[in-house]
mmCIF file as Biopython writes it, N, C-alpha, C and O atoms, coordinates in Angstrom:
data_model
#
loop_
_atom_site.group_PDB
_atom_site.id
_atom_site.type_symbol
_atom_site.label_atom_id
_atom_site.label_alt_id
_atom_site.label_comp_id
_atom_site.label_asym_id
_atom_site.label_entity_id
_atom_site.label_seq_id
_atom_site.pdbx_PDB_ins_code
_atom_site.Cartn_x
_atom_site.Cartn_y
_atom_site.Cartn_z
_atom_site.occupancy
_atom_site.B_iso_or_equiv
_atom_site.auth_seq_id
_atom_site.auth_asym_id
_atom_site.pdbx_PDB_model_num
ATOM 1   N N  . UNK A ? 1  ? 112.787 59.010 171.594 1.0 0.0 1  A 1 
ATOM 2   C CA . UNK A ? 1  ? 112.609 59.766 170.395 1.0 0.0 1  A 1 
ATOM 3   C C  . UNK A ? 1  ? 112.056 61.128 170.776 1.0 0.0 1  A 1 
ATOM 4   O O  . UNK A ? 1  ? 111.191 61.246 171.645 1.0 0.0 1  A 1 
ATOM 5   N N  . UNK A ? 2  ? 112.565 62.143 170.118 1.0 0.0 2  A 1 
ATOM 6   C CA . UNK A ? 2  ? 112.060 63.484 170.349 1.0 0.0 2  A 1 
ATOM 7   C C  . UNK A ? 2  ? 110.817 63.743 169.570 1.0 0.0 2  A 1 
ATOM 8   O O  . UNK A ? 2  ? 110.413 62.888 168.781 1.0 0.0 2  A 1 
ATOM 9   N N  . UNK A ? 3  ? 110.185 64.871 169.741 1.0 0.0 3  A 1 
ATOM 10  C CA . UNK A ? 3  ? 108.908 65.163 169.049 1.0 0.0 3  A 1 
ATOM 11  C C  . UNK A ? 3  ? 109.127 65.241 167.503 1.0 0.0 3  A 1 
ATOM 12  O O  . UNK A ? 3  ? 108.297 64.738 166.747 1.0 0.0 3  A 1 
ATOM 13  N N  . UNK A ? 4  ? 110.183 65.838 167.060 1.0 0.0 4  A 1 
ATOM 14  C CA . UNK A ? 4  ? 110.474 65.947 165.587 1.0 0.0 4  A 1 
ATOM 15  C C  . UNK A ? 4  ? 110.596 64.534 165.006 1.0 0.0 4  A 1 
ATOM 16  O O  . UNK A ? 4  ? 110.008 64.239 163.965 1.0 0.0 4  A 1 
ATOM 17  N N  . UNK A ? 5  ? 111.367 63.650 165.684 1.0 0.0 5  A 1 
ATOM 18  C CA . UNK A ? 5  ? 111.522 62.282 165.212 1.0 0.0 5  A 1 
ATOM 19  C C  . UNK A ? 5  ? 110.252 61.540 165.164 1.0 0.0 5  A 1 
ATOM 20  O O  . UNK A ? 5  ? 109.976 60.814 164.209 1.0 0.0 5  A 1 
ATOM 21  N N  . UNK A ? 6  ? 109.420 61.718 166.245 1.0 0.0 6  A 1 
ATOM 22  C CA . UNK A ? 6  ? 108.102 61.064 166.265 1.0 0.0 6  A 1 
ATOM 23  C C  . UNK A ? 6  ? 107.212 61.540 165.107 1.0 0.0 6  A 1 
ATOM 24  O O  . UNK A ? 6  ? 106.567 60.718 164.456 1.0 0.0 6  A 1 
ATOM 25  N N  . UNK A ? 7  ? 107.169 62.847 164.842 1.0 0.0 7  A 1 
ATOM 26  C CA . UNK A ? 7  ? 106.331 63.302 163.741 1.0 0.0 7  A 1 
ATOM 27  C C  . UNK A ? 7  ? 106.821 62.785 162.376 1.0 0.0 7  A 1 
ATOM 28  O O  . UNK A ? 7  ? 106.008 62.511 161.492 1.0 0.0 7  A 1 
ATOM 29  N N  . UNK A ? 8  ? 108.128 62.654 162.204 1.0 0.0 8  A 1 
ATOM 30  C CA . UNK A ? 8  ? 108.622 62.065 160.930 1.0 0.0 8  A 1 
ATOM 31  C C  . UNK A ? 8  ? 108.190 60.611 160.814 1.0 0.0 8  A 1 
ATOM 32  O O  . UNK A ? 8  ? 107.739 60.161 159.761 1.0 0.0 8  A 1 
ATOM 33  N N  . UNK A ? 9  ? 108.339 59.885 161.919 1.0 0.0 9  A 1 
ATOM 34  C CA . UNK A ? 9  ? 107.883 58.477 161.940 1.0 0.0 9  A 1 
ATOM 35  C C  . UNK A ? 9  ? 106.399 58.363 161.671 1.0 0.0 9  A 1 
ATOM 36  O O  . UNK A ? 9  ? 105.965 57.485 160.926 1.0 0.0 9  A 1 
ATOM 37  N N  . UNK A ? 10 ? 105.560 59.306 162.315 1.0 0.0 10 A 1 
ATOM 38  C CA . UNK A ? 10 ? 104.154 59.288 162.106 1.0 0.0 10 A 1 
ATOM 39  C C  . UNK A ? 10 ? 103.848 59.566 160.627 1.0 0.0 10 A 1 
ATOM 40  O O  . UNK A ? 10 ? 102.932 58.945 160.089 1.0 0.0 10 A 1 
ATOM 41  N N  . UNK A ? 11 ? 104.571 60.474 159.939 1.0 0.0 11 A 1 
ATOM 42  C CA . UNK A ? 11 ? 104.291 60.725 158.551 1.0 0.0 11 A 1 
ATOM 43  C C  . UNK A ? 11 ? 104.558 59.534 157.719 1.0 0.0 11 A 1 
ATOM 44  O O  . UNK A ? 11 ? 103.766 59.236 156.824 1.0 0.0 11 A 1 
ATOM 45  N N  . UNK A ? 12 ? 105.642 58.814 157.954 1.0 0.0 12 A 1 
ATOM 46  C CA . UNK A ? 12 ? 105.932 57.628 157.199 1.0 0.0 12 A 1 
ATOM 47  C C  . UNK A ? 12 ? 104.874 56.617 157.398 1.0 0.0 12 A 1 
ATOM 48  O O  . UNK A ? 12 ? 104.440 56.015 156.416 1.0 0.0 12 A 1 
ATOM 49  N N  . UNK A ? 13 ? 104.412 56.372 158.606 1.0 0.0 13 A 1 
ATOM 50  C CA . UNK A ? 13 ? 103.326 55.375 158.801 1.0 0.0 13 A 1 
ATOM 51  C C  . UNK A ? 13 ? 102.023 55.802 158.198 1.0 0.0 13 A 1 
ATOM 52  O O  . UNK A ? 13 ? 101.303 54.965 157.655 1.0 0.0 13 A 1 
ATOM 53  N N  . UNK A ? 14 ? 101.670 57.128 158.270 1.0 0.0 14 A 1 
ATOM 54  C CA . UNK A ? 14 ? 100.458 57.656 157.646 1.0 0.0 14 A 1 
ATOM 55  C C  . UNK A ? 14 ? 100.480 57.481 156.137 1.0 0.0 14 A 1 
ATOM 56  O O  . UNK A ? 14 ? 99.466  57.171 155.511 1.0 0.0 14 A 1 
ATOM 57  N N  . UNK A ? 15 ? 101.650 57.684 155.574 1.0 0.0 15 A 1 
ATOM 58  C CA . UNK A ? 15 ? 101.756 57.586 154.094 1.0 0.0 15 A 1 
ATOM 59  C C  . UNK A ? 15 ? 101.527 56.128 153.636 1.0 0.0 15 A 1 
ATOM 60  O O  . UNK A ? 15 ? 101.133 55.891 152.494 1.0 0.0 15 A 1 
ATOM 61  N N  . UNK A ? 16 ? 101.767 55.200 154.494 1.0 0.0 16 A 1 
ATOM 62  C CA . UNK A ? 16 ? 101.544 53.778 154.141 1.0 0.0 16 A 1 
ATOM 63  C C  . UNK A ? 16 ? 100.114 53.267 154.365 1.0 0.0 16 A 1 
ATOM 64  O O  . UNK A ? 16 ? 99.755  52.115 154.123 1.0 0.0 16 A 1 
ATOM 65  N N  . UNK A ? 17 ? 99.331  54.248 154.855 1.0 0.0 17 A 1 
ATOM 66  C CA . UNK A ? 17 ? 97.884  53.962 155.027 1.0 0.0 17 A 1 
ATOM 67  C C  . UNK A ? 17 ? 97.493  53.569 156.436 1.0 0.0 17 A 1 
ATOM 68  O O  . UNK A ? 17 ? 96.350  53.176 156.669 1.0 0.0 17 A 1 
ATOM 69  N N  . UNK A ? 18 ? 98.408  53.665 157.377 1.0 0.0 18 A 1 
ATOM 70  C CA . UNK A ? 18 ? 98.073  53.338 158.783 1.0 0.0 18 A 1 
ATOM 71  C C  . UNK A ? 18 ? 97.290  54.413 159.470 1.0 0.0 18 A 1 
ATOM 72  O O  . UNK A ? 18 ? 97.438  55.581 159.110 1.0 0.0 18 A 1 
ATOM 73  N N  . UNK A ? 19 ? 96.465  54.096 160.440 1.0 0.0 19 A 1 
ATOM 74  C CA . UNK A ? 19 ? 95.748  55.038 161.230 1.0 0.0 19 A 1 
ATOM 75  C C  . UNK A ? 19 ? 96.569  55.229 162.490 1.0 0.0 19 A 1 
ATOM 76  O O  . UNK A ? 19 ? 96.726  54.325 163.311 1.0 0.0 19 A 1 
ATOM 77  N N  . UNK A ? 20 ? 97.102  56.482 162.612 1.0 0.0 20 A 1 
ATOM 78  C CA . UNK A ? 20 ? 98.112  56.783 163.595 1.0 0.0 20 A 1 
ATOM 79  C C  . UNK A ? 20 ? 97.678  57.919 164.546 1.0 0.0 20 A 1 
ATOM 80  O O  . UNK A ? 20 ? 97.094  58.897 164.080 1.0 0.0 20 A 1 
ATOM 81  N N  . UNK A ? 21 ? 97.932  57.825 165.810 1.0 0.0 21 A 1 
ATOM 82  C CA . UNK A ? 21 ? 97.795  58.882 166.739 1.0 0.0 21 A 1 
ATOM 83  C C  . UNK A ? 21 ? 99.195  59.003 167.438 1.0 0.0 21 A 1 
ATOM 84  O O  . UNK A ? 21 ? 99.653  58.055 168.075 1.0 0.0 21 A 1 
ATOM 85  N N  . UNK A ? 22 ? 99.815  60.108 167.312 1.0 0.0 22 A 1 
ATOM 86  C CA . UNK A ? 22 ? 101.177 60.330 167.969 1.0 0.0 22 A 1 
ATOM 87  C C  . UNK A ? 22 ? 101.004 61.278 169.135 1.0 0.0 22 A 1 
ATOM 88  O O  . UNK A ? 22 ? 100.412 62.349 169.002 1.0 0.0 22 A 1 
ATOM 89  N N  . UNK A ? 23 ? 101.526 60.874 170.277 1.0 0.0 23 A 1 
ATOM 90  C CA . UNK A ? 23 ? 101.461 61.679 171.448 1.0 0.0 23 A 1 
ATOM 91  C C  . UNK A ? 23 ? 102.825 61.664 172.140 1.0 0.0 23 A 1 
ATOM 92  O O  . UNK A ? 23 ? 103.325 60.588 172.468 1.0 0.0 23 A 1 
ATOM 93  N N  . UNK A ? 24 ? 103.423 62.796 172.364 1.0 0.0 24 A 1 
ATOM 94  C CA . UNK A ? 24 ? 104.692 62.889 173.020 1.0 0.0 24 A 1 
ATOM 95  C C  . UNK A ? 24 ? 104.472 62.862 174.556 1.0 0.0 24 A 1 
ATOM 96  O O  . UNK A ? 24 ? 103.671 63.637 175.079 1.0 0.0 24 A 1 
ATOM 97  N N  . UNK A ? 25 ? 105.155 62.005 175.237 1.0 0.0 25 A 1 
ATOM 98  C CA . UNK A ? 25 ? 104.954 61.940 176.700 1.0 0.0 25 A 1 
ATOM 99  C C  . UNK A ? 25 ? 105.981 60.977 177.323 1.0 0.0 25 A 1 
ATOM 100 O O  . UNK A ? 25 ? 106.736 60.304 176.622 1.0 0.0 25 A 1 
ATOM 101 N N  . UNK A ? 26 ? 105.979 60.940 178.638 1.0 0.0 26 A 1 
ATOM 102 C CA . UNK A ? 26 ? 106.870 60.148 179.433 1.0 0.0 26 A 1 
ATOM 103 C C  . UNK A ? 26 ? 105.921 59.052 180.171 1.0 0.0 26 A 1 
ATOM 104 O O  . UNK A ? 26 ? 105.150 59.413 181.059 1.0 0.0 26 A 1 
ATOM 105 N N  . UNK A ? 27 ? 106.005 57.841 179.803 1.0 0.0 27 A 1 
ATOM 106 C CA . UNK A ? 27 ? 105.117 56.759 180.399 1.0 0.0 27 A 1 
ATOM 107 C C  . UNK A ? 27 ? 105.292 56.679 181.899 1.0 0.0 27 A 1 
ATOM 108 O O  . UNK A ? 27 ? 104.421 56.155 182.593 1.0 0.0 27 A 1 
ATOM 109 N N  . UNK A ? 28 ? 106.380 57.179 182.406 1.0 0.0 28 A 1 
ATOM 110 C CA . UNK A ? 28 ? 106.601 57.125 183.878 1.0 0.0 28 A 1 
ATOM 111 C C  . UNK A ? 28 ? 105.867 58.293 184.626 1.0 0.0 28 A 1 
ATOM 112 O O  . UNK A ? 28 ? 105.868 58.352 185.856 1.0 0.0 28 A 1 
ATOM 113 N N  . UNK A ? 29 ? 105.264 59.184 183.861 1.0 0.0 29 A 1 
ATOM 114 C CA . UNK A ? 29 ? 104.510 60.307 184.437 1.0 0.0 29 A 1 
ATOM 115 C C  . UNK A ? 29 ? 103.047 59.999 184.234 1.0 0.0 29 A 1 
ATOM 116 O O  . UNK A ? 29 ? 102.563 59.933 183.104 1.0 0.0 29 A 1 
ATOM 117 N N  . UNK A ? 30 ? 102.322 59.805 185.373 1.0 0.0 30 A 1 
ATOM 118 C CA . UNK A ? 30 ? 100.910 59.380 185.304 1.0 0.0 30 A 1 
ATOM 119 C C  . UNK A ? 30 ? 100.098 60.205 184.419 1.0 0.0 30 A 1 
ATOM 120 O O  . UNK A ? 30 ? 99.337  59.665 183.616 1.0 0.0 30 A 1 
ATOM 121 N N  . UNK A ? 31 ? 100.202 61.484 184.503 1.0 0.0 31 A 1 
ATOM 122 C CA . UNK A ? 31 ? 99.359  62.410 183.726 1.0 0.0 31 A 1 
ATOM 123 C C  . UNK A ? 31 ? 99.636  62.293 182.229 1.0 0.0 31 A 1 
ATOM 124 O O  . UNK A ? 31 ? 98.734  62.441 181.404 1.0 0.0 31 A 1 
ATOM 125 N N  . UNK A ? 32 ? 100.927 62.019 181.885 1.0 0.0 32 A 1 
ATOM 126 C CA . UNK A ? 32 ? 101.258 61.832 180.442 1.0 0.0 32 A 1 
ATOM 127 C C  . UNK A ? 32 ? 100.623 60.498 180.005 1.0 0.0 32 A 1 
ATOM 128 O O  . UNK A ? 32 ? 100.021 60.473 178.931 1.0 0.0 32 A 1 
ATOM 129 N N  . UNK A ? 33 ? 100.710 59.430 180.732 1.0 0.0 33 A 1 
ATOM 130 C CA . UNK A ? 33 ? 100.169 58.152 180.355 1.0 0.0 33 A 1 
ATOM 131 C C  . UNK A ? 33 ? 98.631  58.282 180.179 1.0 0.0 33 A 1 
ATOM 132 O O  . UNK A ? 33 ? 98.065  57.731 179.235 1.0 0.0 33 A 1 
ATOM 133 N N  . UNK A ? 34 ? 97.968  59.019 181.104 1.0 0.0 34 A 1 
ATOM 134 C CA . UNK A ? 34 ? 96.518  59.207 180.968 1.0 0.0 34 A 1 
ATOM 135 C C  . UNK A ? 34 ? 96.168  60.011 179.665 1.0 0.0 34 A 1 
ATOM 136 O O  . UNK A ? 34 ? 95.169  59.762 178.990 1.0 0.0 34 A 1 
ATOM 137 N N  . UNK A ? 35 ? 97.034  60.951 179.384 1.0 0.0 35 A 1 
ATOM 138 C CA . UNK A ? 35 ? 96.856  61.761 178.122 1.0 0.0 35 A 1 
ATOM 139 C C  . UNK A ? 35 ? 96.989  60.872 176.831 1.0 0.0 35 A 1 
ATOM 140 O O  . UNK A ? 35 ? 96.273  61.028 175.841 1.0 0.0 35 A 1 
ATOM 141 N N  . UNK A ? 36 ? 97.947  59.952 176.938 1.0 0.0 36 A 1 
ATOM 142 C CA . UNK A ? 36 ? 98.144  59.027 175.844 1.0 0.0 36 A 1 
ATOM 143 C C  . UNK A ? 36 ? 96.954  58.165 175.543 1.0 0.0 36 A 1 
ATOM 144 O O  . UNK A ? 36 ? 96.483  58.005 174.417 1.0 0.0 36 A 1 
ATOM 145 N N  . UNK A ? 37 ? 96.469  57.572 176.759 1.0 0.0 37 A 1 
ATOM 146 C CA . UNK A ? 37 ? 95.257  56.689 176.674 1.0 0.0 37 A 1 
ATOM 147 C C  . UNK A ? 37 ? 94.074  57.475 176.193 1.0 0.0 37 A 1 
ATOM 148 O O  . UNK A ? 37 ? 93.303  57.012 175.353 1.0 0.0 37 A 1 
ATOM 149 N N  . UNK A ? 38 ? 93.927  58.685 176.733 1.0 0.0 38 A 1 
ATOM 150 C CA . UNK A ? 38 ? 92.763  59.529 176.364 1.0 0.0 38 A 1 
ATOM 151 C C  . UNK A ? 38 ? 92.796  59.896 174.818 1.0 0.0 38 A 1 
ATOM 152 O O  . UNK A ? 38 ? 91.750  59.941 174.169 1.0 0.0 38 A 1 
ATOM 153 N N  . UNK A ? 39 ? 93.981  60.145 174.279 1.0 0.0 39 A 1 
ATOM 154 C CA . UNK A ? 39 ? 94.078  60.449 172.842 1.0 0.0 39 A 1 
ATOM 155 C C  . UNK A ? 39 ? 93.676  59.221 172.028 1.0 0.0 39 A 1 
ATOM 156 O O  . UNK A ? 39 ? 93.025  59.350 170.991 1.0 0.0 39 A 1 
ATOM 157 N N  . UNK A ? 40 ? 94.061  58.029 172.494 1.0 0.0 40 A 1 
ATOM 158 C CA . UNK A ? 40 ? 93.725  56.847 171.734 1.0 0.0 40 A 1 
ATOM 159 C C  . UNK A ? 40 ? 92.188  56.592 171.762 1.0 0.0 40 A 1 
ATOM 160 O O  . UNK A ? 40 ? 91.572  56.266 170.747 1.0 0.0 40 A 1 
ATOM 161 N N  . UNK A ? 41 ? 91.630  56.750 172.925 1.0 0.0 41 A 1 
ATOM 162 C CA . UNK A ? 41 ? 90.189  56.579 173.053 1.0 0.0 41 A 1 
ATOM 163 C C  . UNK A ? 41 ? 89.404  57.621 172.242 1.0 0.0 41 A 1 
ATOM 164 O O  . UNK A ? 41 ? 88.404  57.320 171.592 1.0 0.0 41 A 1 
ATOM 165 N N  . UNK A ? 42 ? 89.886  58.805 172.312 1.0 0.0 42 A 1 
ATOM 166 C CA . UNK A ? 42 ? 89.228  59.958 171.603 1.0 0.0 42 A 1 
ATOM 167 C C  . UNK A ? 42 ? 89.253  59.727 170.117 1.0 0.0 42 A 1 
ATOM 168 O O  . UNK A ? 42 ? 88.264  59.984 169.430 1.0 0.0 42 A 1 
ATOM 169 N N  . UNK A ? 43 ? 90.393  59.235 169.596 1.0 0.0 43 A 1 
ATOM 170 C CA . UNK A ? 43 ? 90.470  59.041 168.115 1.0 0.0 43 A 1 
ATOM 171 C C  . UNK A ? 43 ? 90.005  57.747 167.624 1.0 0.0 43 A 1 
ATOM 172 O O  . UNK A ? 43 ? 89.566  57.671 166.476 1.0 0.0 43 A 1 
ATOM 173 N N  . UNK A ? 44 ? 90.060  56.688 168.409 1.0 0.0 44 A 1 
ATOM 174 C CA . UNK A ? 44 ? 89.735  55.341 167.932 1.0 0.0 44 A 1 
ATOM 175 C C  . UNK A ? 44 ? 88.624  54.725 168.697 1.0 0.0 44 A 1 
ATOM 176 O O  . UNK A ? 44 ? 88.225  53.613 168.351 1.0 0.0 44 A 1 
ATOM 177 N N  . UNK A ? 45 ? 88.078  55.349 169.718 1.0 0.0 45 A 1 
ATOM 178 C CA . UNK A ? 45 ? 86.942  54.800 170.379 1.0 0.0 45 A 1 
ATOM 179 C C  . UNK A ? 45 ? 87.258  53.919 171.603 1.0 0.0 45 A 1 
ATOM 180 O O  . UNK A ? 45 ? 86.443  53.796 172.517 1.0 0.0 45 A 1 
ATOM 181 N N  . UNK A ? 46 ? 88.442  53.318 171.602 1.0 0.0 46 A 1 
ATOM 182 C CA . UNK A ? 46 ? 88.768  52.425 172.669 1.0 0.0 46 A 1 
ATOM 183 C C  . UNK A ? 46 ? 90.271  51.965 172.553 1.0 0.0 46 A 1 
ATOM 184 O O  . UNK A ? 46 ? 90.928  52.220 171.544 1.0 0.0 46 A 1 
ATOM 185 N N  . UNK A ? 47 ? 90.761  51.310 173.575 1.0 0.0 47 A 1 
ATOM 186 C CA . UNK A ? 47 ? 92.092  50.708 173.478 1.0 0.0 47 A 1 
ATOM 187 C C  . UNK A ? 47 ? 91.856  49.253 173.526 1.0 0.0 47 A 1 
ATOM 188 O O  . UNK A ? 47 ? 91.304  48.743 174.500 1.0 0.0 47 A 1 
ATOM 189 N N  . UNK A ? 48 ? 92.288  48.507 172.424 1.0 0.0 48 A 1 
ATOM 190 C CA . UNK A ? 48 ? 92.093  47.032 172.366 1.0 0.0 48 A 1 
ATOM 191 C C  . UNK A ? 48 ? 93.161  46.316 173.061 1.0 0.0 48 A 1 
ATOM 192 O O  . UNK A ? 48 ? 92.885  45.393 173.827 1.0 0.0 48 A 1 
ATOM 193 N N  . UNK A ? 49 ? 94.426  46.702 172.828 1.0 0.0 49 A 1 
ATOM 194 C CA . UNK A ? 49 ? 95.550  45.946 173.430 1.0 0.0 49 A 1 
ATOM 195 C C  . UNK A ? 49 ? 96.649  46.951 173.840 1.0 0.0 49 A 1 
ATOM 196 O O  . UNK A ? 49 ? 97.311  47.577 173.012 1.0 0.0 49 A 1 
ATOM 197 N N  . UNK A ? 50 ? 96.798  47.060 175.198 1.0 0.0 50 A 1 
ATOM 198 C CA . UNK A ? 50 ? 97.936  47.907 175.652 1.0 0.0 50 A 1 
ATOM 199 C C  . UNK A ? 50 ? 99.211  47.163 175.534 1.0 0.0 50 A 1 
ATOM 200 O O  . UNK A ? 50 ? 99.262  45.972 175.838 1.0 0.0 50 A 1 
ATOM 201 N N  . UNK A ? 51 ? 100.251 47.824 175.101 1.0 0.0 51 A 1 
ATOM 202 C CA . UNK A ? 51 ? 101.608 47.172 175.060 1.0 0.0 51 A 1 
ATOM 203 C C  . UNK A ? 51 ? 102.577 48.011 175.846 1.0 0.0 51 A 1 
ATOM 204 O O  . UNK A ? 51 ? 102.782 49.186 175.539 1.0 0.0 51 A 1 
ATOM 205 N N  . UNK A ? 52 ? 103.175 47.422 176.853 1.0 0.0 52 A 1 
ATOM 206 C CA . UNK A ? 52 ? 104.170 48.107 177.615 1.0 0.0 52 A 1 
ATOM 207 C C  . UNK A ? 52 ? 105.518 48.103 176.807 1.0 0.0 52 A 1 
ATOM 208 O O  . UNK A ? 52 ? 106.257 47.118 176.798 1.0 0.0 52 A 1 
ATOM 209 N N  . UNK A ? 53 ? 105.780 49.223 176.155 1.0 0.0 53 A 1 
ATOM 210 C CA . UNK A ? 53 ? 106.935 49.253 175.320 1.0 0.0 53 A 1 
ATOM 211 C C  . UNK A ? 53 ? 107.476 50.713 175.319 1.0 0.0 53 A 1 
ATOM 212 O O  . UNK A ? 53 ? 106.830 51.603 174.766 1.0 0.0 53 A 1 
ATOM 213 N N  . UNK A ? 54 ? 108.592 50.942 175.903 1.0 0.0 54 A 1 
ATOM 214 C CA . UNK A ? 54 ? 109.171 52.253 175.890 1.0 0.0 54 A 1 
ATOM 215 C C  . UNK A ? 54 ? 110.630 52.150 175.481 1.0 0.0 54 A 1 
ATOM 216 O O  . UNK A ? 54 ? 111.313 51.207 175.881 1.0 0.0 54 A 1 
ATOM 217 N N  . UNK A ? 55 ? 111.116 53.085 174.704 1.0 0.0 55 A 1 
ATOM 218 C CA . UNK A ? 55 ? 112.460 53.028 174.239 1.0 0.0 55 A 1 
ATOM 219 C C  . UNK A ? 55 ? 112.806 54.011 173.215 1.0 0.0 55 A 1 
ATOM 220 O O  . UNK A ? 55 ? 112.093 54.997 173.028 1.0 0.0 55 A 1 
ATOM 221 N N  . UNK A ? 56 ? 113.918 53.777 172.513 1.0 0.0 56 A 1 
ATOM 222 C CA . UNK A ? 56 ? 114.352 54.789 171.493 1.0 0.0 56 A 1 
ATOM 223 C C  . UNK A ? 56 ? 114.367 54.029 170.165 1.0 0.0 56 A 1 
ATOM 224 O O  . UNK A ? 56 ? 114.920 52.933 170.065 1.0 0.0 56 A 1 
ATOM 225 N N  . UNK A ? 57 ? 113.758 54.627 169.167 1.0 0.0 57 A 1 
ATOM 226 C CA . UNK A ? 57 ? 113.852 54.029 167.792 1.0 0.0 57 A 1 
ATOM 227 C C  . UNK A ? 57 ? 114.908 54.853 167.017 1.0 0.0 57 A 1 
ATOM 228 O O  . UNK A ? 57 ? 114.716 56.031 166.715 1.0 0.0 57 A 1 
ATOM 229 N N  . UNK A ? 58 ? 116.000 54.189 166.721 1.0 0.0 58 A 1 
ATOM 230 C CA . UNK A ? 58 ? 117.125 54.885 165.975 1.0 0.0 58 A 1 
ATOM 231 C C  . UNK A ? 58 ? 116.706 55.363 164.561 1.0 0.0 58 A 1 
ATOM 232 O O  . UNK A ? 58 ? 117.517 55.944 163.840 1.0 0.0 58 A 1 
#
């Protein structure tokens, strides 16, 4: 998913009351993965359950 698609998806989830943090990155790039984890910890205080899931949402 590209950044525009991610932001559209984020808006839909936020409208339904979810607490969302959207970060664009490539999980195969260590620095991107660290940035994603850092964003989750910064916004939610911790990571409870990591899920290895990468792909495209049509």
